NUMITOR-101334 format. One record per residue: residue in three letters; y, x, z of N, C-alpha, C, CB in turn. Coordinates in steps of 0.02 Angstrom, whole numbers, plus 50000, padded with zeros to 5 digits. Atoms other than C-alpha are relative to their C-alpha. Glycine has a CB too. Layout:
N
(site 'ala',(Y,X,Z),(Y,X,Z),(Y,X,Z),(Y,X,Z))
...
//
This chain:
254
(site 'met',(49940,50042,50000),(50000,50000,50000),(50062,50044,50000),(50000,49952,50062))
(site 'thr',(49943,49956,50007),(50166,50074,49947),(50061,49977,50041),(50019,50005,49927))
(site 'his',(49942,50026,49963),(50281,49967,50054),(49985,49995,50074),(50021,49930,49973))
(site 'ser',(50014,50000,49928),(50303,49974,50241),(50003,49929,50029),(50051,50046,50037))
(site 'leu',(50007,50064,49968),(50260,49829,50354),(50055,49991,50052),(49930,49992,50032))
(site 'lys',(49950,50016,49949),(50400,49747,50454),(49965,49960,50055),(50061,49960,49970))
(site 'lys',(50027,50040,49944),(50358,49677,50626),(50059,49966,50034),(49960,50045,50051))
(site 'glu',(49946,50040,49969),(50472,49537,50688),(49969,49938,50031),(50054,49981,49948))
(site 'gly',(50028,50059,49967),(50429,49404,50816),(49924,50003,49997),(50025,49934,49968))
(site 'asn',(50074,50002,50005),(50249,49350,50786),(49976,50020,49930),(49974,49931,50017))
(site 'tyr',(50017,49991,50071),(50253,49407,50605),(50000,50073,49979),(50048,49962,49957))
(site 'asn',(50001,49936,50034),(50203,49561,50507),(50006,49984,49925),(49934,50041,50016))
(site 'tyr',(49991,50017,50071),(50263,49562,50327),(50034,50058,49963),(50041,49936,49992))
(site 'ile',(49964,49955,50045),(50324,49663,50179),(50058,49960,49971),(49953,50029,49942))
(site 'glu',(49942,50033,50031),(50497,49622,50111),(50036,50051,49957),(50048,49970,50054))
(site 'val',(49969,49953,50047),(50569,49704,49956),(50045,49961,49952),(49946,50040,49961))
(site 'gly',(49956,50030,50050),(50718,49662,49844),(50048,49950,50030),(49960,49967,49946))
(site 'glu',(49950,50050,49980),(50860,49536,49852),(50001,49943,49950),(50070,50032,50007))
(site 'gly',(49995,50058,50045),(50878,49361,49781),(49957,49943,50023),(49980,50020,49930))
(site 'thr',(50042,50058,49984),(50771,49204,49772),(49935,50023,50033),(49985,49960,49935))
(site 'pro',(50061,49977,49967),(50627,49221,49895),(49935,49978,49964),(49998,49973,50071))
(site 'ile',(50069,50014,50023),(50451,49233,49822),(49955,50020,50059),(49982,50040,49933))
(site 'ile',(50047,49985,49946),(50324,49220,49963),(49930,50004,49971),(50004,49947,50058))
(site 'val',(50066,49987,50029),(50156,49294,49915),(49946,49989,50054),(49996,50073,49972))
(site 'leu',(50053,50018,49953),(49997,49228,49997),(49934,50031,49977),(49993,49922,50006))
(site 'his',(50061,49964,50019),(49845,49341,49996),(49938,49958,50014),(49995,50066,50038))
(site 'gly',(50062,50037,49993),(49663,49284,49990),(49961,50020,50063),(49956,50011,49939))
(site 'leu',(50041,49992,49941),(49522,49287,50116),(49986,50073,50016),(49935,49964,49991))
(site 'met',(50014,49929,49988),(49475,49470,50093),(50049,50043,49960),(49928,50018,49982))
(site 'gly',(49952,49965,50041),(49627,49518,49992),(50054,50033,50042),(50032,49953,49949))
(site 'gly',(49947,49966,49963),(49745,49649,50060),(50068,49988,49969),(49986,50075,50002))
(site 'leu',(49931,50008,50025),(49934,49646,50041),(50011,50045,49939),(50051,50016,50056))
(site 'ser',(49991,49952,50055),(49917,49795,49923),(49976,49972,49933),(49963,50064,50016))
(site 'asn',(50022,50031,50063),(49832,49681,49795),(50059,49977,49957),(49954,49941,50014))
(site 'phe',(49940,50025,50034),(50008,49626,49750),(50053,50054,49989),(50030,49943,50039))
(site 'asp',(49951,49945,50010),(50089,49798,49731),(50039,49994,49936),(49964,50067,50001))
(site 'ala',(49967,50004,50066),(50125,49771,49546),(50050,49942,49999),(49948,49992,49944))
(site 'val',(49955,50058,49996),(50202,49599,49580),(50062,50018,50040),(49963,49939,50033))
(site 'thr',(49945,49981,49955),(50308,49669,49722),(50049,50046,49963),(49974,50035,50063))
(site 'lys',(49959,49950,50035),(50370,49816,49618),(50041,49968,49945),(49955,50055,49971))
(site 'his',(49967,50030,50059),(50411,49710,49466),(50055,49950,50020),(49947,49964,49957))
(site 'phe',(49952,50055,49987),(50495,49557,49541),(50056,50018,50048),(49962,49940,50027))
(site 'ser',(49947,49979,49954),(50593,49648,49675),(50058,50033,49962),(49973,50049,50053))
(site 'thr',(49945,49972,50041),(50696,49725,49532),(50028,49948,49952),(49975,50061,49960))
(site 'lys',(49981,50052,50049),(50720,49559,49441),(50040,49943,50032),(49938,49971,49967))
(site 'gly',(49961,50052,49967),(50831,49464,49563),(49961,49955,50047),(50032,49957,49948))
(site 'tyr',(50040,50038,49951),(50696,49408,49684),(49989,50043,50062),(49932,49979,49969))
(site 'lys',(50021,49967,49937),(50659,49449,49865),(49926,49983,50008),(50044,49975,50062))
(site 'val',(50073,50011,49995),(50470,49472,49874),(49978,50011,50072),(49960,50047,49951))
(site 'ile',(50022,49996,49930),(50395,49437,50045),(49925,49986,50003),(50040,49949,50046))
(site 'ile',(50072,50011,49992),(50210,49457,50087),(49983,50000,50074),(49959,50055,49962))
(site 'pro',(50020,50002,49930),(50165,49396,50262),(49926,50015,50008),(50017,49932,50031))
(site 'glu',(50071,49993,49982),(50002,49451,50342),(49978,49934,50030),(49989,50060,50051))
(site 'leu',(50022,50065,49975),(49913,49286,50364),(49951,50010,50058),(49966,49958,49943))
(site 'pro',(50040,49990,49939),(49825,49261,50532),(49927,49978,49990),(50030,49962,50058))
(site 'ile',(50067,50023,50018),(49655,49239,50449),(49948,50017,50054),(49979,50031,49933))
(site 'tyr',(50050,49979,49950),(49560,49337,50582),(50029,50004,50070),(49972,50068,49980))
(site 'thr',(49969,49993,49934),(49682,49325,50727),(50012,49933,50035),(50066,50036,49993))
(site 'met',(49995,50065,49968),(49695,49137,50758),(49934,49985,50038),(50015,49943,49948))
(site 'ser',(50062,50019,49965),(49571,49060,50881),(49955,49963,49950),(50015,49955,50063))
(site 'leu',(50048,50030,50047),(49413,48995,50797),(50016,49926,49987),(49929,50008,50027))
(site 'leu',(49985,50071,50008),(49464,48814,50828),(50059,49988,49953),(50016,49969,50068))
(site 'lys',(49941,50008,50042),(49627,48843,50735),(49992,50032,49931),(50060,50029,50034))
(site 'thr',(50010,49963,50062),(49551,48943,50592),(49984,49950,49944),(49943,50052,50007))
(site 'asn',(50009,50046,50056),(49579,48819,50450),(50061,49999,49955),(49984,49929,50025))
(site 'val',(49948,49999,50051),(49684,48790,50295),(50064,49967,50025),(49975,49963,49936))
(site 'lys',(49940,50036,49976),(49802,48665,50379),(50041,50043,50048),(49979,49934,50034))
(site 'asn',(49963,49958,49952),(49846,48784,50521),(50032,50060,49966),(49953,50024,50055))
(site 'phe',(49969,49945,50038),(49877,48926,50397),(50063,49975,49964),(49950,50031,49949))
(site 'ala',(49942,50030,50035),(49994,48809,50301),(50058,49990,50050),(49981,49933,49967))
(site 'asn',(49949,50009,49948),(50086,48768,50464),(50030,50068,50022),(49971,49964,50061))
(site 'tyr',(49977,49931,49984),(50096,48955,50504),(50050,50023,49947),(49939,50049,50004))
(site 'leu',(49954,49982,50055),(50177,48982,50334),(50067,49964,50008),(49968,49983,49931))
(site 'his',(49939,50038,49989),(50302,48844,50372),(50042,50031,50056),(49984,49926,50017))
(site 'ser',(49965,49968,49943),(50346,48926,50539),(50033,50066,49977),(49951,50015,50058))
(site 'phe',(49973,49937,50025),(50371,49092,50448),(50062,49988,49957),(49946,50038,49959))
(site 'ile',(49943,50017,50043),(50487,49012,50318),(50060,49980,50043),(49982,49943,49950))
(site 'glu',(49946,50021,49953),(50588,48932,50460),(50028,50061,50036),(49973,49949,50052))
(site 'phe',(49981,49938,49965),(50591,49099,50554),(50047,50042,49957),(49938,50040,50020))
(site 'lys',(49959,49960,50046),(50662,49184,50399),(50064,49964,49979),(49959,50018,49938))
(site 'gly',(49939,50038,50017),(50791,49046,50377),(50007,49983,49927),(50060,50039,50022))
(site 'phe',(49998,50017,50072),(50744,49007,50196),(50002,49924,49992),(49939,50030,49963))
(site 'asn',(49998,50071,50015),(50792,48836,50129),(49948,49980,49949),(50069,49980,49975))
(site 'glu',(50047,50014,50054),(50685,48846,49973),(49967,50065,49980),(50035,49967,49939))
(site 'val',(50035,49939,50020),(50552,48969,49918),(49957,49985,49938),(49956,50026,50058))
(site 'ile',(50053,50003,50051),(50437,49006,49772),(49938,50027,50034),(50020,50041,49934))
(site 'leu',(50063,49977,49970),(50256,49022,49829),(49953,50026,49945),(49966,49944,50040))
(site 'leu',(50051,49972,50045),(50128,49133,49741),(49937,50013,50041),(50025,50065,49965))
(site 'gly',(50060,49990,49961),(49948,49125,49802),(49939,50013,49957),(49987,49940,50043))
(site 'asn',(50064,49985,50032),(49781,49199,49750),(49943,49977,50045),(49993,50076,49984))
(site 'ser',(50060,50019,49965),(49614,49123,49800),(50017,49955,50061),(49961,50062,50023))
(site 'leu',(49983,50040,49941),(49628,49057,49980),(50076,49994,50007),(49970,50032,50064))
(site 'gly',(49927,50002,49998),(49814,49101,49970),(50029,49944,49958),(50029,50066,49978))
(site 'gly',(49978,50055,50043),(49834,48977,49827),(49989,49933,50034),(49963,50001,49933))
(site 'his',(50017,50062,49963),(49750,48842,49932),(50051,49988,50056),(49927,50004,50029))
(site 'ile',(49950,50005,49946),(49867,48878,50078),(50068,49979,49971),(50006,50068,50039))
(site 'gly',(49937,50017,50033),(50015,48870,49959),(50001,49926,49979),(50011,50044,49939))
(site 'leu',(50005,50070,50021),(49956,48703,49889),(50005,49953,50060),(49934,49988,49962))
(site 'tyr',(50000,50044,49941),(49925,48629,50061),(50069,50000,50034),(49946,50024,50051))
(site 'his',(49932,49996,49973),(50094,48690,50124),(50048,49957,49959),(50025,50074,50002))
(site 'thr',(49957,50039,50045),(50176,48610,49972),(49989,49925,50010),(49986,50018,49926))
(site 'lys',(50015,50070,49984),(50088,48446,50012),(50037,49979,50064),(49923,49989,50008))
(site 'leu',(49969,50018,49936),(50155,48451,50191),(50076,50005,49999),(49972,50046,50055))
(site 'phe',(49927,49986,49998),(50330,48521,50157),(50027,50009,49929),(50014,50065,50042))
(site 'pro',(49980,49992,50070),(50374,48485,49974),(50073,50021,49991),(49988,49934,49963))
(site 'glu',(49928,49985,50006),(50561,48501,50007),(50013,50075,50006),(50040,49962,50053))
(site 'lys',(49990,49928,49989),(50537,48685,50051),(49979,50042,49939),(49962,50023,50061))
(site 'val',(50030,49960,50054),(50447,48736,49891),(50031,49982,49933),(49923,49988,49997))
(site 'lys',(49966,50008,50064),(50548,48758,49732),(49950,50003,49943),(50055,50054,49991))
(site 'ala',(50051,49991,50052),(50398,48815,49629),(49939,50032,50031),(50027,50042,49941))
(site 'leu',(50064,49975,49975),(50216,48862,49650),(49965,50036,49943),(49957,49942,50029))
(site 'ile',(50042,49964,50049),(50111,48993,49559),(49932,50010,50033),(50033,50069,49978))
(site 'ile',(50067,49991,49972),(49923,48990,49587),(49956,50038,49950),(49968,49932,50018))
(site 'thr',(50047,49962,50042),(49789,49108,49522),(49933,50005,50036),(50028,50071,49983))
(site 'gly',(50066,49999,49968),(49602,49093,49557),(49999,49963,50066),(49978,50071,50011))
(site 'ser',(49990,50035,49936),(49647,48965,49689),(49940,49958,50021),(50061,49955,49995))
(site 'ser',(50048,50049,49974),(49526,48873,49801),(50039,49935,50012),(49965,50026,50067))
(site 'gly',(49968,50065,49991),(49561,48692,49843),(49964,49944,49963),(50073,50003,49977))
(site 'leu',(50039,50049,50036),(49448,48606,49718),(49926,50019,49997),(50026,49993,49929))
(site 'tyr',(50069,49976,50011),(49291,48713,49706),(49988,50057,50049),(49989,50024,49926))
(site 'glu',(50006,49951,49946),(49230,48806,49858),(49931,50032,50008),(50018,49967,50064))
(site 'ser',(50068,49977,49987),(49047,48847,49833),(49994,50076,50003),(49953,49973,49947))
(site 'ala',(50004,49927,50001),(49086,49031,49807),(50029,50033,50062),(50035,50028,49939))
(site 'met',(49966,49970,49942),(49182,49054,49969),(49953,50009,50059),(50059,49957,50021))
(site 'gly',(50036,49989,49937),(49098,49135,50117),(49925,50002,49996),(50019,49948,50047))
(site 'gly',(50073,50001,50006),(48922,49127,50047),(49971,50068,49982),(49979,49949,49949))
(site 'gly',(50035,49940,50026),(48792,49259,50007),(50007,50062,50043),(50025,50015,49934))
(site 'tyr',(49993,49940,49958),(48819,49373,50156),(49939,50010,50046),(50063,49995,50042))
(site 'thr',(50060,49993,49957),(48641,49360,50225),(49977,50073,50002),(49944,49955,49975))
(site 'lys',(50019,49929,50001),(48612,49541,50172),(50061,50043,50011),(49964,50019,49933))
(site 'arg',(49934,49967,49993),(48780,49597,50237),(49995,50073,50021),(50041,49963,50050))
(site 'ser',(50005,49930,49979),(48713,49761,50308),(49981,50046,49941),(49948,50007,50056))
(site 'asp',(50019,49961,50059),(48658,49816,50133),(50063,50015,49958),(49947,49962,49957))
(site 'tyr',(49937,49980,50034),(48805,49913,50059),(49998,49984,49925),(50012,50075,50011))
(site 'glu',(50005,50011,50072),(48741,49898,49880),(50008,49926,49982),(49933,50027,49973))
(site 'val',(49993,50073,50012),(48729,49708,49893),(50074,49980,50005),(49958,49959,50052))
(site 'ile',(49928,50015,49991),(48909,49699,49958),(50041,50029,49942),(50025,50028,50068))
(site 'lys',(49965,49969,50056),(48966,49819,49822),(49995,49956,49937),(49971,50071,49985))
(site 'lys',(50011,50043,50059),(48889,49707,49688),(50042,49936,50006),(49924,49982,49992))
(site 'lys',(49960,50061,49989),(48974,49554,49765),(50074,50013,49988),(49989,49974,50071))
(site 'ala',(49929,49982,50011),(49143,49642,49766),(50014,50010,49926),(50018,50064,50040))
(site 'gln',(49990,49987,50072),(49120,49696,49584),(50001,49935,49961),(49944,50045,49974))
(site 'glu',(50003,50065,50036),(49080,49516,49532),(50067,49962,50000),(49947,49956,50030))
(site 'val',(49934,50032,49996),(49257,49467,49581),(50042,50017,49937),(50038,50022,50064))
(site 'phe',(49961,49975,50057),(49322,49566,49431),(49959,49997,49936),(50024,50072,50013))
(site 'tyr',(50033,49995,50065),(49283,49564,49245),(49976,50072,49990),(50048,49979,49942))
(site 'asp',(50017,49930,50004),(49285,49754,49249),(49980,50024,50070),(50060,50042,49972))
(site 'pro',(50023,49982,49932),(49177,49811,49397),(50035,50063,50028),(49926,50012,49999))
(site 'glu',(49966,49939,49977),(49274,49976,49403),(50062,49985,50042),(50021,50042,49939))
(site 'val',(49940,50018,49961),(49422,49882,49478),(49983,49998,50075),(50029,49931,49977))
(site 'ala',(50023,50001,49930),(49318,49865,49637),(49990,50072,50024),(49933,49958,50008))
(site 'thr',(50002,49930,49977),(49360,50038,49704),(49959,50006,50064),(50072,50027,50011))
(site 'lys',(50038,49989,49938),(49263,50116,49847),(50039,49973,50060),(49985,50077,50010))
(site 'glu',(49957,50024,49946),(49411,50074,49959),(49993,49924,50009),(50074,50019,49985))
(site 'ile',(50007,50073,49997),(49397,49888,49915),(49931,49981,50027),(50011,49969,49930))
(site 'val',(50068,50015,49978),(49208,49887,49938),(49992,50015,50075),(49948,50040,49959))
(site 'asp',(50005,49981,49929),(49222,49978,50105),(50033,49948,50045),(50033,50069,50012))
(site 'glu',(49963,50050,49961),(49350,49849,50165),(49960,49935,50007),(50068,49986,49968))
(site 'val',(50041,50061,49999),(49238,49701,50118),(49939,50011,50045),(49978,49980,49928))
(site 'tyr',(50059,49984,49960),(49087,49787,50196),(50016,49999,50075),(49972,50070,49980))
(site 'ala',(49979,49999,49930),(49181,49817,50359),(50014,49929,50025),(50063,50044,50009))
(site 'thr',(49984,50069,49980),(49242,49636,50362),(49938,49959,50013),(50043,49966,49946))
(site 'val',(50059,50043,49991),(49073,49553,50337),(49952,50027,50053),(49963,49993,49933))
(site 'asn',(50043,49973,49946),(48991,49670,50463),(50034,49998,50068),(49981,50071,49983))
(site 'asp',(49966,50013,49936),(49119,49625,50597),(49983,49927,50018),(50079,50013,49995))
(site 'arg',(50026,50067,49984),(49037,49476,50684),(50055,49948,50007),(49959,50003,50064))
(site 'asn',(49944,50046,49990),(49202,49397,50736),(50031,49979,49933),(50053,50032,50045))
(site 'lys',(49969,50015,50065),(49273,49411,50559),(49953,49958,49957),(50019,50064,49964))
(site 'leu',(50048,50039,50040),(49113,49345,50480),(49999,49927,50022),(49930,50031,50005))
(site 'ile',(49999,50069,49974),(49113,49191,50593),(50062,49963,49974),(49998,49999,50078))
(site 'lys',(49937,50032,50023),(49295,49158,50545),(50000,49990,49924),(50060,50043,50021))
(site 'thr',(50007,50008,50073),(49258,49187,50360),(49961,49936,49984),(49965,50063,49969))
(site 'leu',(50042,50060,50012),(49123,49052,50368),(50038,49937,50021),(49933,50006,50038))
(site 'ala',(49960,50058,49977),(49240,48936,50466),(50052,49982,49947),(50036,50016,50068))
(site 'ile',(49949,50012,50052),(49373,48957,50330),(49967,49969,49939),(50035,50066,49980))
(site 'ala',(50036,50029,50057),(49244,48921,50194),(49987,49926,50011),(49933,50038,49988))
(site 'lys',(50012,50071,49984),(49198,48758,50282),(50065,49960,49998),(49967,49993,50070))
(site 'ser',(49935,50033,49999),(49382,48716,50307),(50025,49988,49929),(50051,50043,50040))
(site 'ala',(49977,50007,50070),(49417,48744,50121),(49966,49939,49968),(49985,50064,49960))
(site 'ile',(50036,50059,50026),(49283,48613,50080),(50030,49936,50029),(49924,50005,50017))
(site 'arg',(49970,50059,49967),(49357,48491,50208),(50069,49984,49972),(50005,50012,50076))
(site 'his',(49931,50010,50024),(49532,48517,50139),(50003,50000,49923),(50046,50055,50028))
(site 'asn',(49999,50006,50073),(49486,48479,49958),(50062,49959,49979),(49934,49965,49973))
(site 'met',(49934,50028,50016),(49647,48431,49868),(50000,49953,49940),(50048,50056,49988))
(site 'ala',(50003,50041,50061),(49586,48325,49722),(50042,49935,50006),(49927,49982,49985))
(site 'lys',(49962,50063,49992),(49665,48166,49795),(50075,50012,50010),(49972,49960,50059))
(site 'asp',(49930,49985,49985),(49828,48253,49844),(50039,50022,49938),(50004,50054,50053))
(site 'leu',(49964,49967,50055),(49870,48345,49683),(50040,49952,49956),(49951,50038,49958))
(site 'pro',(49961,50045,50044),(49922,48193,49577),(50066,49977,50030),(49958,49940,49983))
(site 'lys',(49937,50022,49968),(50058,48154,49706),(50050,50057,50007),(49985,49970,50070))
(site 'met',(49957,49941,49989),(50130,48331,49706),(50041,50016,49938),(49957,50061,50020))
(site 'gln',(49955,49993,50058),(50282,48345,49593),(50028,50071,49990),(50058,49951,50007))
(site 'thr',(49973,49932,50003),(50319,48530,49625),(49978,50035,49935),(49978,50041,50061))
(site 'pro',(50019,49963,50061),(50325,48631,49461),(49950,50056,50018),(50063,50030,49965))
(site 'thr',(50053,49952,49983),(50166,48736,49460),(49978,50039,49938),(49940,49963,50030))
(site 'cys',(50024,49955,50052),(50117,48885,49355),(49929,50022,50019),(50048,50063,49992))
(site 'ile',(50071,49982,49988),(49928,48912,49342),(49983,50059,49954),(49952,49938,49987))
(site 'ile',(50019,49941,50039),(49876,49087,49287),(49928,50016,50018),(50048,50062,50013))
(site 'trp',(50072,49996,49984),(49687,49109,49272),(49964,50050,49956),(49968,49931,49992))
(site 'gly',(50043,49956,50039),(49561,49238,49219),(49947,49960,49963),(49966,50051,50046))
(site 'lys',(50049,50037,50041),(49452,49174,49077),(49928,50014,50022),(50007,50018,49926))
(site 'asn',(50067,49979,49979),(49304,49264,49156),(49991,49999,50076),(49985,50071,49973))
(site 'asp',(50003,50006,49927),(49330,49211,49337),(49932,49970,50019),(50059,49956,50027))
(site 'asn',(50065,50025,49977),(49157,49193,49417),(50005,49963,50066),(49950,50057,50007))
(site 'val',(49993,50029,49933),(49223,49139,49587),(50027,49929,49995),(50047,50044,50044))
(site 'thr',(49973,50067,50015),(49332,48993,49531),(50002,49996,49924),(50072,49989,50033))
(site 'pro',(50006,49998,50073),(49276,48965,49351),(50056,49965,49962),(49934,49970,49979))
(site 'pro',(49944,50028,50039),(49395,48916,49208),(50008,49924,50005),(49991,50019,49929))
(site 'glu',(49992,50074,49996),(49354,48730,49225),(50038,49978,50062),(49931,49967,50000))
(site 'val',(49960,50015,49940),(49434,48737,49398),(50075,50000,49982),(49985,50051,50058))
(site 'ala',(49930,49996,50022),(49598,48790,49318),(50018,49939,49959),(50012,50065,49958))
(site 'glu',(49988,50060,50042),(49581,48648,49191),(50010,49939,50044),(49941,49989,49951))
(site 'glu',(49994,50058,49955),(49557,48525,49334),(50066,50000,50038),(49941,49999,50050))
(site 'phe',(49934,49994,49968),(49710,48590,49428),(50054,49975,49951),(50015,50073,50022))
(site 'his',(49950,50016,50051),(49809,48572,49266),(50001,49925,49986),(49986,50039,49935))
(site 'thr',(50005,50072,50013),(49747,48394,49237),(50028,49960,50058),(49927,49980,49988))
(site 'leu',(49982,50039,49941),(49779,48336,49416),(50073,50009,50021),(49956,50018,50057))
(site 'leu',(49930,49988,49979),(49950,48417,49446),(50048,49970,49948),(50014,50077,50009))
(site 'pro',(49957,50034,50048),(50089,48311,49367),(50046,50046,49960),(50043,49950,50037))
(site 'asp',(49952,49957,50035),(50203,48457,49321),(49975,50073,50001),(50071,49996,50034))
(site 'ser',(50029,49933,49999),(50098,48611,49281),(49995,50029,49930),(49931,49998,50032))
(site 'asp',(50013,49963,50062),(50080,48743,49146),(49942,50048,50014),(50065,50040,49976))
(site 'leu',(50060,49959,49991),(49916,48836,49121),(50000,50058,49951),(49936,49957,49992))
(site 'tyr',(50002,49940,50041),(49903,49015,49057),(49935,50038,50014),(50061,50046,50014))
(site 'trp',(50064,49964,49994),(49743,49114,49024),(50011,50075,49990),(49949,49974,49950))
(site 'ile',(50003,49927,50012),(49711,49301,49038),(49928,50017,49982),(50025,50041,50062))
(site 'asp',(50067,49985,50025),(49564,49362,48935),(49972,50063,50033),(50002,50010,49924))
(site 'lys',(50034,49943,49969),(49435,49487,49002),(50027,50012,50071),(50009,50064,49957))
(site 'cys',(49969,49998,49934),(49494,49447,49177),(49962,49956,50048),(50074,49977,49995))
(site 'gly',(50037,50036,49949),(49408,49392,49337),(50045,49961,50047),(49958,50047,50039))
(site 'his',(49971,50043,49948),(49466,49315,49501),(50068,50023,50025),(49952,49996,50058))
(site 'ala',(49936,49974,49973),(49615,49427,49541),(50042,50028,49943),(49987,50055,50054))
(site 'ala',(49964,49982,50061),(49723,49427,49384),(50057,50049,50014),(50028,49939,49966))
(site 'met',(49942,49958,49985),(49872,49511,49470),(49980,50073,50013),(50038,49973,50061))
(site 'met',(50025,49932,49990),(49761,49662,49507),(49970,50028,49935),(49947,50001,50055))
(site 'glu',(50038,49976,50058),(49656,49670,49349),(50044,50009,49938),(49943,49952,49985))
(site 'his',(49953,49996,50057),(49795,49638,49221),(50071,49991,50025),(49982,49946,49945))
(site 'pro',(49935,50010,49967),(49956,49667,49319),(50058,49988,49953),(50015,50060,50042))
(site 'asp',(49943,50007,50046),(50074,49684,49170),(49999,49931,49967),(49999,50055,49946))
(site 'thr',(50006,50067,50032),(50009,49527,49082),(50017,49946,50051),(49928,49989,49972))
(site 'phe',(49987,50049,49948),(50013,49431,49245),(50076,49995,50014),(49962,50018,50066))
(site 'asn',(49928,49999,49985),(50193,49485,49283),(50041,49969,49943),(50024,50071,50013))
(site 'asn',(49963,50028,50058),(50251,49441,49105),(49993,49925,49997),(49974,50031,49935))
(site 'leu',(50010,50073,50002),(50173,49268,49111),(50041,49966,50054),(49925,49983,50008))
(site 'met',(49964,50029,49943),(50247,49233,49282),(50076,50003,49989),(49982,50035,50065))
(site 'glu',(49928,49992,50011),(50419,49302,49236),(50025,49952,49945),(50016,50073,49980))
(site 'asn',(49980,50045,50054),(50426,49203,49073),(50001,49927,50023),(49953,50007,49939))
(site 'trp',(50002,50069,49974),(50376,49043,49164),(50060,49987,50046),(49935,49988,50038))
(site 'leu',(49943,50007,49954),(50508,49069,49300),(50065,49993,49961),(50004,50060,50050))
(site 'ser',(49940,50000,50043),(50637,49102,49165),(50005,49933,49962),(49999,50059,49950))
(site 'lys',(50002,50063,50037),(50584,48949,49062),(50020,49941,50044),(49930,49989,49971))
(site 'arg',(49985,50054,49953),(50598,48840,49217),(50066,50010,50038),(49943,49993,50049))
(site 'asn',(49936,49984,49967),(50764,48919,49271),(49993,50011,50076),(50050,49944,49988))
(site 'phe',(50007,49983,49930),(50697,48983,49437),(50022,50073,50009),(49927,49990,50024))
//
């Protein structure tokens, strides 16, 4: 990670640039550094990029669910004194962004989701029965990307450490169950927030038909595909991802 973490109140976060706030929401096992290219690019384009560390493994087990993460995000936005924000979320982060937008639509000017959960959860939290086998975990981490080389040793080591930490594994499974409970199919048609959907054509975790369903259900959405790309488009094709997002923000006057 190239940016230093700020610690204020109950929050740890990265903040770079000046202008319209873009709050970035990371996924279940996604580090803040997954968004380095986004941070670098948009912080020079008239945006203030903020990436809070979400309390995925620090909330009590009873509170470890999508709704509480969305409320945590709301508290953070209030703490920062922002009237309106743009939310960008990958995987679980997209789900938190969507749920927050459902609860506090007046706070969200625009939403960008990529590989988001919220409609299709069977891939979350499963398949860790052989969690002590490093090669099995490595293969699982590689499956997240179209190009397995993107899953560096550092990424694999981080996933391996997470699933072999009993407390984190229990919370990972609790979040997976919560994601199923907080399915958003009935909510999306009522959500008028302009939404940009950027999806990898080769996403194995949340397959392309999930993106199509988001696009169909959301009243004001645009869908963009990235070819030869898996579940984390902003990591695997950072320049393409940034261009699509920047052009959409420009087209929508955000």
